[in-house]
C-alpha positions in Angstrom: 0.0 0.0 0.0 1.4 3.4 -0.9 1.9 6.2 1.6 -0.8 8.2 -0.2 -3.2 5.4 0.3 -2.2 5.0 4.0 -2.7 8.7 4.6 -6.0 8.7 2.7 -7.4 5.8 4.8 -6.1 7.6 8.0 -7.9 10.8 7.0 -11.0 8.9 6.0 -11.1 7.1 9.3 -10.6 10.4 11.2 -13.4 12.0 9.2 -15.8 9.1 9.9 -15.0 9.2 13.6 -15.5 13.0 13.7 -18.7 12.7 11.7 -20.0 10.0 14.1 -19.2 12.2 17.1 -20.8 15.2 15.4 -23.9 13.2 14.6 -24.1 11.9 18.2 -23.6 15.4 19.6 -26.3 16.8 17.3 -28.7 14.0 18.4 -27.9 14.6 22.1 -28.4 18.3 21.6 -31.8 17.6 20.0 -32.7 15.5 22.9 -31.6 18.2 25.3 -33.7 20.8 23.4 -36.7 18.5 23.4 -36.3 17.9 27.1 -36.0 21.6 27.8 -39.1 22.3 25.7 -41.1 19.7 27.6 -39.8 21.0 30.9 -40.9 24.5 29.9 -44.3 23.3 28.8 -44.9 21.3 32.0 -43.8 24.3 34.1 -46.1 26.7 32.2 -49.0 24.2 32.3 -48.5 23.9 36.1 -48.4 27.7 36.5 -51.6 28.0 34.4 -53.3 25.3 36.5 -52.4 27.2 39.6 -53.8 30.4 38.1 -57.0 28.6 37.1 -57.3 27.2 40.7 -56.9 30.8 42.1 -59.6 32.1 39.7 -62.0 29.2 40.6 -61.4 30.0 44.3 -62.3 33.6 43.6 -65.5 32.4 42.0 -66.3 30.3 45.1 -65.5 33.4 47.2 -67.8 35.5 45.1 -70.6 33.0 45.6 -70.0 33.1 49.4 -70.0 36.9 49.3 -73.3 36.8 47.4 -74.8 34.6 50.0 -73.6 37.2 52.5 -75.8 39.8 50.7 -73.0 41.2 48.5 -75.0 41.9 45.4 -71.9 43.0 43.4 -70.3 39.6 43.9 -72.5 38.2 41.1 -70.9 40.5 38.5 -67.4 39.6 39.7 -68.2 35.9 39.4 -69.3 36.1 35.8 -66.3 38.3 34.9 -64.0 35.7 36.3 -65.9 33.0 34.5 -64.8 34.3 31.1 -61.2 34.2 32.2 -61.6 30.7 33.6 -63.1 29.4 30.4 -60.3 30.9 28.3 -57.6 29.5 30.6 -59.3 26.0 30.5 -59.3 26.1 26.7 -55.6 27.0 26.6 -54.7 24.2 29.0 -56.7 21.6 27.0 -55.2 22.9 23.7 -51.6 22.5 25.1 -52.3 19.0 26.5 -50.2 16.3 24.9 -51.4 13.1 26.5 -54.7 11.4 27.2 -53.9 11.3 30.9 -53.4 15.1 31.0 -56.6 15.6 29.1 -58.5 13.4 31.5 -57.2 15.5 34.5 -58.2 18.7 32.8 -61.7 17.4 32.0 -62.2 16.4 35.6 -61.3 19.9 36.7 -63.5 21.3 34.0 -66.4 19.1 35.2 -65.9 20.5 38.8 -65.9 24.0 37.4 -69.1 23.4 35.5 -70.7 22.1 38.7 -69.6 25.4 40.4 -71.3 27.4 37.6 -74.5 25.3 38.1 -74.5 26.0 41.8 -73.8 29.7 41.2 -76.7 30.0 38.9 -79.0 28.6 41.6 -77.5 31.0 44.1 -77.8 34.1 41.9 -81.2 33.3 40.4 -84.0 35.2 42.2 -86.6 32.9 43.9 -89.8 32.2 42.1 -88.2 32.5 38.6 -88.8 28.8 37.9 -85.3 27.7 38.5 -84.9 24.7 40.8 -82.9 25.5 44.0 -80.4 22.9 45.1 -81.4 20.6 47.9 -78.1 21.1 49.6 -77.3 24.2 51.4 -75.4 26.6 49.1 -72.5 27.4 51.4 -71.8 23.7 52.1 -71.9 23.0 48.3 -69.4 25.7 47.6 -67.1 24.4 50.3 -67.4 20.9 48.8 -66.6 22.2 45.3 -63.6 24.0 46.7 -62.3 20.7 48.1 -62.8 19.0 44.7 -61.0 21.8 42.9 -58.1 21.5 45.3 -57.9 17.8 44.7 -58.2 18.1 40.9 -55.5 20.7 40.7 -53.2 18.8 43.1 -53.5 15.7 40.9 -52.9 17.9 37.8 -49.8 19.5 39.4 -48.5 16.1 40.5 -48.8 15.0 36.9 -47.0 18.1 35.7 -44.3 17.6 38.4 -43.8 14.1 37.0 -43.4 15.5 33.5 -40.9 18.0 34.9 -38.9 15.3 36.6 -38.8 13.2 33.4 -37.8 16.2 31.4 -35.1 17.1 33.9 -33.7 13.5 33.8 -33.7 13.6 30.0 -32.0 16.9 29.9 -29.4 15.7 32.5 -28.8 12.6 30.5 -28.4 14.6 27.3 -26.0 16.9 29.1 -24.0 14.0 30.4 -23.9 12.5 26.9 -22.7 15.8 25.4 -20.1 16.0 28.2 -19.0 12.4 27.3 -18.9 13.2 23.6 -16.8 16.3 24.3 -14.4 14.3 26.5 -14.3 11.5 23.9 -13.5 14.0 21.2 -10.7 15.5 23.3 -9.4 12.0 24.0 -9.7 11.1 20.4 -7.8 14.2 19.4 -5.0 13.2 21.8 -5.0 9.6 20.5 -5.0 10.9 16.9 -2.1 13.1 17.8 -0.1 10.2 19.2 -1.0 8.0 16.3 -0.2 10.7 13.8 3.2 11.2 15.4 3.8 7.4 15.5 2.7 6.9 11.8 4.8 9.9 10.7 7.8 8.4 12.5 7.0 5.0 10.9 6.1 6.2 7.4 8.3 9.2 7.0 10.8 10.1 9.6 12.1 6.6 10.2 12.6 5.8 6.5 14.1 9.2 5.8 16.7 8.6 8.5 17.4 5.1 7.3 17.8 6.3 3.7 20.0 9.2 4.8 22.3 6.9 6.9 22.6 4.3 4.1 23.3 6.8 1.4 25.9 8.5 3.6 27.7 5.2 4.1 27.5 4.5 0.3 28.9 8.0 -0.4 31.9 7.1 1.8 32.6 4.0 -0.2 30.8 1.4 2.0 29.0 -0.5 -0.8 28.0 -3.3 1.7 25.5 -0.9 3.3 21.8 -1.8 2.7 18.6 0.0 3.5 16.5 -2.2 5.8 13.1 -1.0 4.7 10.7 -3.9 4.0 7.4 -1.9 3.5 5.5 -2.2 0.2 5.3 1.5 -0.5 7.3 4.2 -2.1 10.0 4.0 0.6 10.3 0.2 0.0 10.7 0.9 -3.7 13.3 3.6 -3.0 15.2 1.3 -0.6 15.2 -1.5 -3.2 16.6 0.9 -5.8 19.3 2.1 -3.4 20.2 -1.5 -2.5 20.4 -2.4 -6.2 22.6 0.7 -6.8 24.9 -0.3 -3.9 25.2 -3.8 -5.3 26.0 -2.4 -8.8 28.5 0.0 -7.3 30.1 -2.9 -5.4 30.4 -4.8 -8.7 31.8 -1.8 -10.5 34.3 -1.3 -7.6 35.4 -4.9 -7.8 35.8 -4.7 -11.6 37.7 -1.4 -11.2 40.1 -3.0 -8.7 40.5 -6.0 -10.9 41.4 -3.6 -13.8 43.8 -1.8 -11.6 45.4 -5.1 -10.6 45.6 -6.1 -14.2 47.2 -2.8 -15.1 49.8 -3.3 -12.4 50.2 -6.8 -13.5 50.7 -5.6 -17.1 53.5 -3.3 -16.0 55.1 -6.2 -14.1 54.7 -8.5 -17.0 56.4 -5.9 -19.3 59.2 -5.5 -16.8 59.6 -9.3 -16.6 59.6 -9.7 -20.3 62.2 -7.0 -20.8 64.4 -7.7 -17.9 64.1 -11.5 -17.4 63.5 -13.1 -20.8 66.6 -11.7 -22.4 68.9 -13.1 -19.6 66.9 -16.3 -19.7 67.6 -16.6 -23.5 71.3 -16.2 -22.8 71.3 -18.8 -20.1 69.4 -21.2 -22.3 71.8 -20.7 -25.3 74.9 -21.1 -23.1 73.4 -24.3 -21.5 72.8 -25.7 -25.0 76.4 -25.0 -26.1 77.8 -26.5 -22.9 75.4 -29.5 -23.4 76.8 -30.1 -26.8 80.4 -29.9 -25.6 79.8 -32.3 -22.7 77.6 -34.9 -24.3 79.9 -37.6 -23.0 79.6 -36.6 -19.4 76.2 -37.8 -18.0 76.3 -35.8 -14.7 77.0 -32.5 -16.5 74.5 -33.4 -19.2 71.7 -34.0 -16.7 72.4 -30.8 -14.9 72.4 -28.7 -18.1 69.2 -30.4 -19.2 67.5 -29.4 -15.9 68.7 -25.9 -16.4 67.2 -25.8 -19.9 63.9 -27.2 -18.7 63.7 -24.7 -15.8 64.4 -21.8 -18.2 61.6 -23.1 -20.5 59.1 -23.3 -17.6 60.0 -19.8 -16.5 59.6 -18.6 -20.1 56.2 -20.3 -20.3 55.1 -18.7 -17.0 56.1 -15.3 -18.4 54.2 -15.9 -21.6 51.0 -16.8 -19.6 51.5 -13.8 -17.4 51.7 -11.6 -20.5 48.6 -13.3 -21.9 46.6 -12.8 -18.7 47.6 -9.1 -18.3 46.9 -8.3 -22.0 43.5 -6.7 -22.6 41.1 -9.1 -24.3 39.7 -8.3 -27.7 36.1 -9.6 -27.6 34.7 -10.7 -30.9 31.2 -11.9 -30.0 29.2 -13.8 -32.6 26.5 -16.4 -33.0 28.2 -19.5 -31.6 27.2 -23.1 -31.1 28.3 -24.1 -27.6 28.1 -27.9 -28.1 30.5 -27.6 -31.0 33.1 -25.8 -28.9 32.8 -28.5 -26.2 33.6 -31.2 -28.7 36.5 -29.2 -30.1 38.0 -28.6 -26.7 37.6 -32.3 -25.9 39.3 -33.2 -29.1 42.3 -31.0 -28.2 42.9 -32.9 -25.0 41.9 -36.4 -26.2 45.5 -37.7 -25.7 45.5 -36.5 -22.0 42.1 -38.0 -21.3 43.0 -41.3 -22.9 46.4 -41.5 -21.1 44.5 -41.5 -17.8 41.7 -43.7 -19.1 39.1 -41.0 -18.1 35.6 -41.9 -19.2 33.4 -39.1 -20.5 29.7 -38.5 -20.0 28.4 -35.8 -22.3 24.8 -34.6 -22.3 24.4 -31.6 -24.5 20.7 -31.1 -25.1 19.7 -29.2 -28.2 20.8 -25.7 -27.2 20.0 -22.4 -28.9 23.2 -20.5 -30.0 25.0 -18.3 -27.6 26.5 -14.8 -28.1 30.2 -15.4 -27.5 33.7 -15.2 -28.8 34.4 -18.8 -29.9 38.2 -18.5 -29.5 38.0 -17.2 -25.9 35.2 -19.6 -24.9 37.2 -22.6 -26.2 40.1 -21.3 -24.2 37.9 -21.5 -21.1 36.6 -25.0 -21.9 40.2 -26.2 -22.5 41.3 -24.9 -19.1 38.4 -26.6 -17.3 39.0 -29.9 -19.1 42.7 -29.9 -18.3 42.0 -28.9 -14.6 39.5 -31.8 -14.3 41.8 -34.3 -16.0 44.8 -33.3 -13.8 42.7 -33.5 -10.6 41.6 -37.1 -11.3 43.4 -40.3 -10.8 43.5 -43.0 -13.5 40.0 -44.2 -14.4 38.1 -41.1 -13.3 34.9 -39.8 -14.9 34.4 -36.4 -16.7 30.8 -35.3 -17.0 29.7 -32.3 -19.1 26.0 -31.3 -19.0 24.4 -28.4 -20.8 21.0 -26.8 -20.3 19.2 -23.5 -20.8 18.0 -21.1 -18.2 16.6 -17.6 -18.2 18.0 -16.2 -21.4 21.3 -18.0 -20.8 23.0 -21.3 -21.6 24.3 -23.3 -18.6 27.3 -25.7 -18.8 28.4 -27.9 -15.9 31.8 -29.6 -15.9 32.1 -32.2 -13.2 35.1 -34.4 -12.3 35.6 -37.2 -9.7 38.9 -35.9 -8.5 40.2 -35.1 -5.0 38.2 -31.9 -4.7 39.0 -28.5 -3.3 39.1 -27.6 0.4 36.4 -25.1 1.6 39.0 -22.6 2.7 40.8 -22.7 -0.6 37.7 -22.6 -2.9 37.1 -18.9 -2.0 40.4 -18.0 -3.6 40.3 -20.1 -6.8 39.6 -17.1 -9.1 42.5 -15.0 -7.7 45.6 -14.8 -10.0 48.6 -16.9 -9.0 46.6 -18.9 -6.4 46.8 -22.6 -7.0 47.2 -25.9 -5.1 48.5 -27.8 -8.1 52.2 -28.5 -8.2 53.8 -26.6 -11.1 50.6 -24.6 -11.8 50.6 -20.9 -12.5 47.2 -20.1 -10.9 46.0 -18.2 -13.9 43.7 -20.7 -15.6 40.5 -20.0 -13.6 41.4 -16.4 -13.2 41.6 -16.0 -17.0 38.3 -18.0 -17.3 36.5 -15.6 -15.0 37.9 -12.7 -16.8 36.6 -14.0 -20.1 33.1 -14.9 -18.8 32.7 -11.6 -17.0 33.6 -9.9 -20.3 30.8 -11.9 -22.0 28.3 -10.9 -19.3 28.2 -14.5 -18.1 29.3 -16.1 -14.8 31.4 -19.0 -13.4 31.0 -20.8 -10.1 33.0 -23.6 -8.5 31.4 -26.2 -6.1 33.5 -28.9 -4.6 33.4 -31.7 -2.0 36.8 -33.0 -0.9 37.3 -36.6 -1.8 34.2 -36.6 -4.1 34.9 -34.2 -6.9 34.4 -30.7 -8.3 31.7 -29.1 -10.4 32.4 -25.9 -12.4 29.2 -24.1 -13.6 29.5 -21.4 -16.3 26.8 -19.4 -18.0 26.7 -17.5 -21.3 24.0 -15.2 -22.7 21.8 -16.7 -25.5 22.0 -15.2 -29.0 19.0 -13.0 -29.9 18.2 -11.9 -33.4 18.0 -8.1 -33.6 14.7 -6.9 -35.0 
């Protein structure tokens, strides 16, 4: 996942969390406003009910005053009645439940009974209106008690509504407080997570890349960026590691070229300052050998001198050949044909040691190679294998194809190479073979590297050695 995708998902998650908190806060705020509105309504209804009770009490008082011969009390009663009727209608209109309506209707029924009693009190006798059987004063007192009871029940109901509304408002307030606290905690967590992720996704990789590139700039091509993420930093680390590996290879090649340049100067010095005296020594030894042909002891000594001079001259020739820059003439080449030609060159050596050959060269596509140089490599491998085996050994050569390359394995049943020595086999002048120059495998690696191929040696002491070389396949242009 890329860093952009990671940041996008992080921001999306944060947005969703904030959106959820905002929605919850809006819902809690709505609950709080609803509870506040219900609380206000219940409070106002309770106040209105108390006012209604006070007016009804005034009507009862007017009735009592009328019974006490206060004629003006009748006018006051009916004046209050208009206000009472209006207040009752408002209370009933604001009612929101059937229970509240029932309580209000009970109070209204008591008030209508009061009106009925008042009409009998205020009506002059003999007008045809039936007087109540009860005594008017007692009836008014009874109605007052009913009004007190009805209003008390109504107020109790409104008090319950207020308590419920207060509880709802308190719950909504607590929820809002929790949401605010949660938002603060989330902000703190988000800050910590953001710092951690920035350290993990940006600061850490930047520091790692900076340290590794600094080491590479100082020439430490073994340094590698340890970033395993599958994002842009992982790709950058991979590119830096590949660059370091390539620089390491270039450095090794450069050092090899420097060594070859120094070796070339040494070879030129040897050819100029050693071969001429060697030629004189050989010529003098041949003259003395001719003059002392009848003296066996002197003859043997002079023959040894001539052979040693010839070996030294051969060593100088190989040194000059190894130090000389190679002229690569790559062309379309049949690798099996080169194998058979190299075997033919050393047929006498193989036959003299009665070495059996197992050759498996599957049909191979042609390779892009210099046939002269590759045959030189194959000859060196065959000679090394033959010299490493006792009489009656087995030489196996197997060819196959890989990823755009031909693979050739040369295996012998010789004494093998020790694990400590096998790491040095491609170094010039390193050999464990008596009389060897140590240039055969070094020259073979030089030739294969020049082709863009490779060479590898695997060996088990007492069992044998396998040399694996690769060459690029030939590809038609266009």
